[in-house]
Phi, psi and omega in degrees: 000130177282163177305312182307319184284332187258344188226143170282160183264096175278150167263128184256147173286166179302316182297327176285323179296310186298322184291312183295321184276339178074027178227163186269173187294322182293319181289327173304308182293326179291321178294319183296315182303324182271358182080015176253017172211143184296141181284154174283163171263130179275110179279322174205182179298344181242001179227127174234144182223152176248152178281131185297318181298319181290327175289320181296315174307314182297315179298314180301316180295320180287333180289336175284346179086162178285342176273357178080018181254133179284145179283142177274134187259000000 
């Protein structure tokens, strides 16, 4: 089942993104700068939110590893 079929697209706050991704704010913004993490949607000058679907897709790609091999469980 793909992400599109299982989840509505909620917008997540930074604290939720950090918790789900398991990385901190500095690393998130470093990865965004290099194009390796989904960019947030700016809702106002003071509010940014991330797409839940894009975050789940990123997590699934990271679980495959940088070599493209799934980890043996």
